Structures are given as C-alpha cells and as structure tokens.
C-alpha positions as a printed NumPy array, in Angstrom:
array([[120.304, -27.716, 131.648],
       [116.712, -27.099, 131.116],
       [113.845, -26.81 , 133.311],
       [110.63 , -27.778, 132.416],
       [107.85 , -26.971, 135.321],
       [104.479, -28.85 , 135.186],
       [101.284, -26.725, 136.974],
       [ 97.865, -27.827, 136.539],
       [ 96.63 , -24.256, 137.323],
       [ 97.485, -20.463, 137.482],
       [ 99.009, -18.595, 140.131],
       [100.771, -15.042, 139.995],
       [103.18 , -15.952, 142.534],
       [104.237, -19.484, 141.289],
       [104.489, -17.314, 137.677],
       [106.515, -15.285, 138.927],
       [108.685, -17.273, 140.579],
       [109.156, -19.085, 137.428],
       [109.519, -16.357, 135.452],
       [112.672, -14.613, 137.643],
       [114.494, -18.105, 137.733],
       [114.832, -18.487, 134.361],
       [112.302, -21.017, 133.607],
       [111.406, -20.25 , 130.007],
       [108.901, -24.186, 129.424],
       [105.708, -24.727, 131.261],
       [102.969, -27.107, 130.412],
       [ 99.831, -26.581, 132.029],
       [ 97.869, -29.747, 133.13 ],
       [ 94.227, -28.552, 132.169],
       [ 91.968, -31.573, 132.261],
       [ 91.951, -34.984, 133.147],
       [ 92.875, -35.945, 129.244],
       [ 96.082, -34.296, 130.748],
       [ 96.567, -37.662, 132.27 ],
       [ 97.741, -38.996, 128.978],
       [ 99.191, -36.308, 127.105],
       [101.636, -34.944, 130.339],
       [104.292, -38.246, 129.562],
       [104.856, -37.515, 126.236],
       [105.117, -33.452, 126.307],
       [107.771, -34.78 , 128.55 ],
       [109.805, -37.408, 126.781],
       [109.469, -34.872, 123.844],
       [111.283, -32.315, 126.159],
       [114.287, -34.146, 127.524],
       [114.951, -35.837, 123.98 ],
       [115.841, -32.342, 123.734],
       [118.399, -31.945, 126.438],
       [119.048, -35.157, 128.286],
       [120.258, -33.471, 131.41 ],
       [116.884, -31.777, 131.482],
       [115.096, -32.025, 135.178],
       [111.24 , -31.806, 135.374],
       [109.015, -30.066, 137.935],
       [105.952, -30.402, 139.17 ],
       [103.477, -27.953, 141.36 ],
       [100.903, -28.098, 143.434],
       [100.946, -32.367, 143.123],
       [ 98.146, -33.524, 141.119],
       [ 96.747, -36.924, 139.917],
       [ 97.359, -36.005, 136.848],
       [100.873, -36.159, 137.6  ],
       [100.923, -40.343, 138.19 ],
       [101.697, -41.408, 134.949],
       [104.074, -39.534, 133.751],
       [105.61 , -39.577, 137.076],
       [105.404, -43.006, 137.38 ],
       [107.277, -43.333, 133.831],
       [110.507, -40.146, 135.124],
       [111.224, -42.846, 137.974],
       [111.215, -46.013, 135.727],
       [113.527, -44.408, 133.471],
       [115.428, -42.346, 136.529],
       [115.04 , -39.739, 135.638],
       [115.231, -36.62 , 138.369],
       [112.467, -34.242, 139.089],
       [111.739, -31.774, 141.708],
       [108.042, -30.792, 143.369],
       [106.857, -27.573, 144.73 ],
       [104.102, -27.248, 147.011],
       [102.077, -24.671, 147.382],
       [100.219, -23.095, 150.561],
       [ 98.917, -25.601, 153.448],
       [ 96.738, -28.015, 151.541],
       [ 99.135, -31.208, 152.318],
       [ 97.934, -31.281, 155.675],
       [ 94.256, -31.24 , 155.151],
       [ 95.113, -34.763, 152.386],
       [ 93.487, -37.797, 153.79 ],
       [ 93.17 , -41.229, 151.819],
       [ 93.893, -41.978, 148.221],
       [ 94.933, -38.379, 147.753],
       [ 97.361, -38.452, 150.001],
       [ 98.545, -42.502, 148.731],
       [ 99.213, -39.661, 145.373],
       [100.491, -37.032, 147.047],
       [103.197, -39.303, 149.058],
       [104.01 , -41.753, 145.454],
       [104.528, -38.25 , 143.291],
       [106.627, -36.358, 146.432],
       [108.742, -40.058, 147.267],
       [110.833, -39.722, 144.133],
       [111.557, -36.419, 143.807],
       [115.072, -35.538, 144.206],
       [113.692, -32.374, 146.385],
       [110.435, -30.821, 147.707],
       [110.031, -26.903, 148.402],
       [108.198, -25.838, 150.546],
       [107.702, -21.85 , 152.257],
       [108.442, -22.294, 156.341],
       [110.44 , -24.679, 158.532],
       [107.946, -26.368, 160.961],
       [105.883, -26.768, 157.711],
       [108.283, -29.213, 155.92 ],
       [109.622, -30.887, 159.405],
       [105.986, -32.009, 159.805],
       [105.476, -32.524, 156.552],
       [108.504, -34.927, 155.809],
       [107.377, -36.228, 159.387],
       [103.743, -37.041, 157.566],
       [104.556, -39.088, 154.429],
       [107.878, -40.917, 155.812],
       [110.243, -39.179, 153.394],
       [113.912, -38.006, 154.208],
       [114.389, -34.672, 155.595],
       [116.978, -33.838, 153.481],
       [114.857, -33.587, 150.814],
       [112.722, -31.257, 151.341],
       [113.991, -27.683, 151.709],
       [112.414, -24.496, 152.65 ],
       [112.196, -22.329, 150.205],
       [109.377, -19.609, 149.734],
       [107.934, -18.336, 146.29 ],
       [108.619, -14.903, 145.562],
       [106.084, -12.295, 146.279],
       [105.003, -10.081, 143.188],
       [104.997,  -6.424, 145.272],
       [107.426,  -6.723, 147.881],
       [110.527,  -5.089, 146.595],
       [107.88 ,  -2.262, 145.154],
       [106.212,  -1.718, 148.292],
       [109.235,  -2.034, 149.806],
       [110.465,   1.02 , 148.364],
       [107.294,   2.628, 149.039],
       [107.907,   2.502, 152.976],
       [111.674,   3.59 , 152.395],
       [110.577,   6.892, 150.222],
       [107.783,   7.456, 152.704],
       [104.82 ,   7.504, 150.835],
       [102.92 ,   5.042, 152.772],
       [100.06 ,   7.122, 154.163],
       [100.617,   7.108, 158.24 ],
       [ 97.103,   6.377, 160.512],
       [ 95.093,   9.533, 161.449],
       [ 94.261,   9.786, 164.411],
       [ 91.297,  11.341, 163.3  ],
       [ 90.405,   9.322, 160.909],
       [ 88.502,   5.896, 160.377],
       [ 90.634,   3.042, 160.389],
       [ 90.702,   0.938, 157.341],
       [ 89.925,  -2.733, 158.936],
       [ 90.443,  -5.672, 156.106],
       [ 88.872,  -8.612, 156.544],
       [ 90.809, -12.062, 155.274],
       [ 92.851, -11.793, 151.953],
       [ 90.589, -13.463, 149.538],
       [ 86.886, -15.402, 149.401],
       [ 87.868, -19.156, 150.449],
       [ 85.821, -20.646, 152.977],
       [ 89.667, -20.894, 154.807],
       [ 89.116, -17.417, 155.997],
       [ 86.948, -18.156, 158.406],
       [ 84.695, -15.178, 157.798],
       [ 81.969, -16.412, 160.024],
       [ 84.612, -15.821, 162.898],
       [ 85.832, -12.349, 161.914],
       [ 82.105, -11.24 , 161.69 ],
       [ 80.926, -12.557, 165.068],
       [ 84.118, -10.493, 166.636],
       [ 82.424,  -7.215, 164.542],
       [ 79.233,  -7.811, 165.669],
       [ 79.977,  -8.399, 169.697],
       [ 81.837,  -4.582, 169.476],
       [ 79.891,  -3.249, 167.048],
       [ 77.903,  -0.997, 169.515],
       [ 81.281,   0.29 , 170.916],
       [ 82.963,   0.885, 167.843],
       [ 81.191,   1.065, 164.69 ],
       [ 82.005,   5.209, 164.224],
       [ 85.713,   4.17 , 164.025],
       [ 86.3  ,   1.597, 161.871],
       [ 85.794,   0.856, 157.609],
       [ 85.315,  -2.834, 157.33 ],
       [ 86.422,  -4.166, 154.178],
       [ 86.316,  -7.317, 152.288],
       [ 88.322,  -8.293, 149.207],
       [ 86.344, -10.773, 147.089],
       [ 88.965, -10.66 , 143.979],
       [ 90.31 , -14.043, 144.405],
       [ 88.338, -17.621, 145.1  ],
       [ 85.097, -15.586, 146.517],
       [ 82.624, -18.765, 146.991],
       [ 78.826, -18.024, 146.897],
       [ 77.295, -18.776, 150.499],
       [ 81.011, -16.323, 152.127],
       [ 79.741, -13.504, 148.854],
       [ 76.22 , -13.926, 150.241],
       [ 77.053, -14.28 , 154.178],
       [ 79.302, -11.223, 153.992],
       [ 76.555,  -9.432, 151.564],
       [ 74.026,  -9.72 , 154.754],
       [ 76.575,  -8.546, 157.254],
       [ 76.679,  -5.971, 155.017],
       [ 72.964,  -5.06 , 154.61 ],
       [ 73.087,  -5.76 , 158.711],
       [ 75.258,  -3.739, 160.665],
       [ 76.045,  -0.163, 161.604],
       [ 79.301,  -0.6  , 160.423],
       [ 80.147,   1.598, 157.242],
       [ 80.95 ,  -1.973, 154.68 ],
       [ 82.926,  -2.058, 151.428],
       [ 83.227,  -5.218, 149.353],
       [ 85.512,  -5.026, 146.525],
       [ 85.113,  -7.816, 143.806],
       [ 87.695,  -7.039, 141.285],
       [ 91.026,  -9.041, 140.849],
       [ 93.125,  -6.189, 141.895],
       [ 96.961,  -6.195, 140.491],
       [ 99.452,  -4.098, 139.38 ],
       [ 99.191,   0.19 , 141.484],
       [ 95.846,  -0.817, 141.917],
       [ 96.764,  -3.694, 144.037],
       [ 99.672,  -1.454, 146.009],
       [ 97.356,   1.357, 146.248],
       [ 95.038,  -0.866, 147.976],
       [ 97.411,  -2.652, 150.396],
       [ 99.214,   0.548, 151.444],
       [ 95.552,   2.175, 152.22 ],
       [ 94.723,  -0.542, 154.447],
       [ 95.426,  -0.257, 158.452],
       [ 95.201,  -3.768, 159.737],
       [ 95.02 ,  -7.217, 158.504],
       [ 92.744,  -9.663, 160.329],
       [ 94.317, -13.074, 158.55 ],
       [ 92.402, -16.287, 160.663],
       [ 92.643, -19.03 , 157.544],
       [ 92.485, -22.421, 158.62 ],
       [ 95.63 , -23.341, 157.499],
       [ 98.042, -21.022, 155.049],
       [102.06 , -22.146, 154.664],
       [103.141, -18.555, 154.499],
       [ 99.857, -15.676, 152.616],
       [101.485, -13.38 , 149.918],
       [ 99.375, -11.021, 151.136],
       [ 99.853, -11.292, 154.652],
       [103.066,  -9.974, 154.219],
       [102.473,  -7.236, 151.666],
       [100.557,  -5.931, 154.326],
       [103.99 ,  -6.713, 156.693],
       [106.527,  -5.17 , 154.989],
       [104.62 ,  -2.014, 154.637],
       [104.569,  -1.826, 158.708],
       [100.765,  -2.873, 158.547],
       [ 99.047,  -4.555, 161.552],
       [ 98.513,  -7.888, 160.882],
       [ 96.672, -10.315, 163.594],
       [ 96.734, -13.477, 162.698],
       [ 95.486, -17.434, 164.631],
       [ 98.185, -18.717, 166.852],
       [ 97.223, -21.869, 165.164],
       [ 99.159, -20.761, 161.658],
       [103.164, -22.208, 161.321],
       [104.595, -18.279, 161.08 ],
       [107.516, -19.653, 163.154],
       [110.053, -18.332, 160.641],
       [108.395, -14.569, 160.873],
       [108.657, -15.196, 164.722],
       [111.874, -15.963, 164.409],
       [113.256, -13.002, 162.918],
       [111.029, -10.675, 165.303],
       [108.278,  -9.575, 163.127],
       [105.627,  -7.55 , 165.266],
       [102.356,  -8.796, 164.729],
       [ 99.721,  -9.728, 166.66 ],
       [ 97.87 , -13.25 , 167.721],
       [ 94.634, -14.944, 168.988],
       [ 93.868, -17.606, 169.973],
       [ 91.834, -20.787, 168.598],
       [ 89.857, -21.362, 171.509],
       [ 88.449, -17.891, 171.44 ],
       [ 89.253, -16.204, 168.031],
       [ 86.174, -14.17 , 168.401],
       [ 86.843, -12.767, 171.433],
       [ 90.376, -12.361, 170.954],
       [ 89.581, -10.242, 167.445],
       [ 86.647,  -8.385, 169.273],
       [ 89.025,  -7.214, 172.398],
       [ 92.307,  -6.447, 169.756],
       [ 89.482,  -4.182, 167.989],
       [ 88.476,  -2.387, 171.408],
       [ 91.779,  -1.945, 172.256],
       [ 93.014,  -0.219, 168.434],
       [ 89.643,   1.741, 168.708],
       [ 90.721,   3.061, 172.245],
       [ 94.887,   3.247, 171.858],
       [ 95.086,   3.584, 168.106],
       [ 97.448,   0.572, 166.041],
       [100.6  ,   0.084, 167.201],
       [103.718,   1.786, 165.913],
       [105.1  ,  -0.467, 163.342],
       [108.778,   0.403, 162.474],
       [110.744,  -2.527, 161.417],
       [109.037,  -4.74 , 159.968],
       [109.495,  -3.937, 156.459],
       [112.996,  -4.252, 156.774],
       [113.141,  -8.027, 158.392],
       [110.144,  -8.985, 155.791],
       [112.105,  -8.177, 152.459],
       [115.163,  -9.923, 154.125],
       [113.277, -12.699, 154.542],
       [111.063, -12.472, 150.914],
       [113.285, -10.044, 148.839],
       [113.925, -11.014, 145.461],
       [118.022, -11.411, 145.498],
       [119.032, -14.125, 147.883],
       [115.88 , -15.882, 147.025],
       [116.34 , -16.548, 142.946],
       [119.423, -17.269, 143.857],
       [117.867, -20.184, 145.703],
       [115.319, -21.042, 143.839],
       [117.373, -21.534, 140.641],
       [119.648, -23.771, 142.129],
       [116.638, -25.453, 143.186],
       [115.41 , -25.829, 139.825],
       [118.961, -27.267, 138.641],
       [119.764, -29.963, 141.292],
       [116.746, -30.29 , 144.275],
       [118.914, -28.538, 146.287],
       [119.512, -24.631, 147.545],
       [122.619, -22.87 , 149.177],
       [122.733, -22.107, 152.836]])
C-alpha cells in the first residue's frame, strides 16, 4: 500500500518522521489554488494504487474539497495534528477542523490528555485518536553523547547558560521571562549568561522586546538569530544548562525534549499537558500560571545559590518514550491503516 502525505508547510520533525516511516510521496499545498488542484493530484495518485491511503497534516481549509471527495468515495485517510493549535481554534476554523477529522480513520496526537481533550472537544470517537509523537531529529544522537559522557558538566565556577524559550513566537511568553529576570537582576546577574534563540518563527515585536532587554540589563545577553541544524544545533543544545519554556500552549516541544535527553534542567509551566513525562517520572520543574514570573525568579535564585540539581535518569526515560526504534513501527502502522499496535 502506498501512502501520500499532504502538508501546507515544512517542518523538520514531520519531514523526518515521514521519511523514516517510508512515505515516499508528498504534496505541499502552498497557496489557495491548491484547494482546487489537490483533489486532482490525489485522484491521479489513487489511480496508481487502488488501496492508497492519504495522510493529511495540520488540518487546513485547503484540504476541504479533497476531503469532501475522499469521503464521498469512501477512500480512507488519516490526520496528523501538530503542536497545540487545536486548543485555540474556534468559529469557522473549528468547523473545518471537525469536518476533516470526523471522516478520518485515525488521528494522531502527541500526548494522552491531549488525545482525550481533542476527542471530547470535537465529539469524536476516542478510539480513532491515537497517541503518537513525531520522531525527534536529534534524540538518538544526543543520547549517544550522554552515553559517551561527552556533555560538558556544569562547572560551579562558571556562569550558567540559561536559554529562554525555544523559538521566536509570541507563544513563548518572553514578557514573563524578562519580568522574572528583572526581579532577580541585581542579585544574580553575574551568575547567568542569558540566551535567546530566534532562528525559528521570530515575530518582529518579540525580537524588538528582546533586543531592548539586551540593551538595558546587567545580564550578559546573547541572541542567536540563525536557524541551527546538524552539528551546530547539537553543540548549542549541549552548552545549555537550564531551559525556561513557558509557552501558552504546547503539545510536546521537540526542543524541550532535546534538552531533557541531555539531562538538562527544564523549567516549564504547570498548565502545559506533559502527563506523558510525569507518568515516566521525568524530572523537570514547574511554575504556576498565577505567579509565573515570581516562580521563575525564585527558581533562578535557588540555582544561583545551590547550583543545578543533579539529573541522571532523564536521558534513558526520554529515549524510551521518543526513540526511533519503537515509534517508527507505530508510525508505519498508523500511516497504513490509522491504527497503532500497543
């Protein structure tokens, strides 16, 4: 059986997952005209293999006409949800999302509670919503570095490298992170090097806010604007000691998982749905929504005084959850029939 995956945009995590799962055919719907072209492209593909299954990513209005014809003809298709955007969808977009997903034989999502919430919100059968995280590009390589003890240990005599956020989107809530840094600036400015990585999804107002902070703070602030990949990205991750990641919504941040597999300390929000990590006893610190900045400030003060907690077991736990070996088998099964084997 051949599988055709349909996307509206590129994403390295998704591209890796499809490539490793053996998906050889992709259609990228870049513009509104794809709304009309996509049904024809799918028809041509299906004529070559009567059993072909279509796989849609990041449900979008451009898929509507194609989905209509697929449902009319009884052709099977699956849907893969990215991130946590479905939590923010309402109005017409929610109607489009429900229509596309209601006809699917299977829907993938990254975590158990997210699957439960999604099925309830859109009145879908929970049986068709499966928990299936995307493959994380660097997980295996980073884990090997941990096993080889190549990760630089935090020297109590040097400043701590503190990464704020994982991309440049407004979803990262940089205003609250900066507020926290301001609260402890006079006490701990000489203990940390503050880093921002804006190489992916940087909004202009976010960049302006961060550059303003860089100009008017006692902290040493470094702003990385390049999109890092390969050895550059691995080295960047290795040299981070603490990650603050307090997105408004998130399914399972790949960048966060990359830091966790390196046994780095992650500080994140208790409102984010990371039950899959909690069930595996992955160690990380949580801050509350009600006092986010104050909680971060307290955590930073504690790190400045007492150092970073020793973390040794996260690497093995993250690989067991998100490693390639088991998850590739599940992805191949899902893309073939919309189901995964337990």
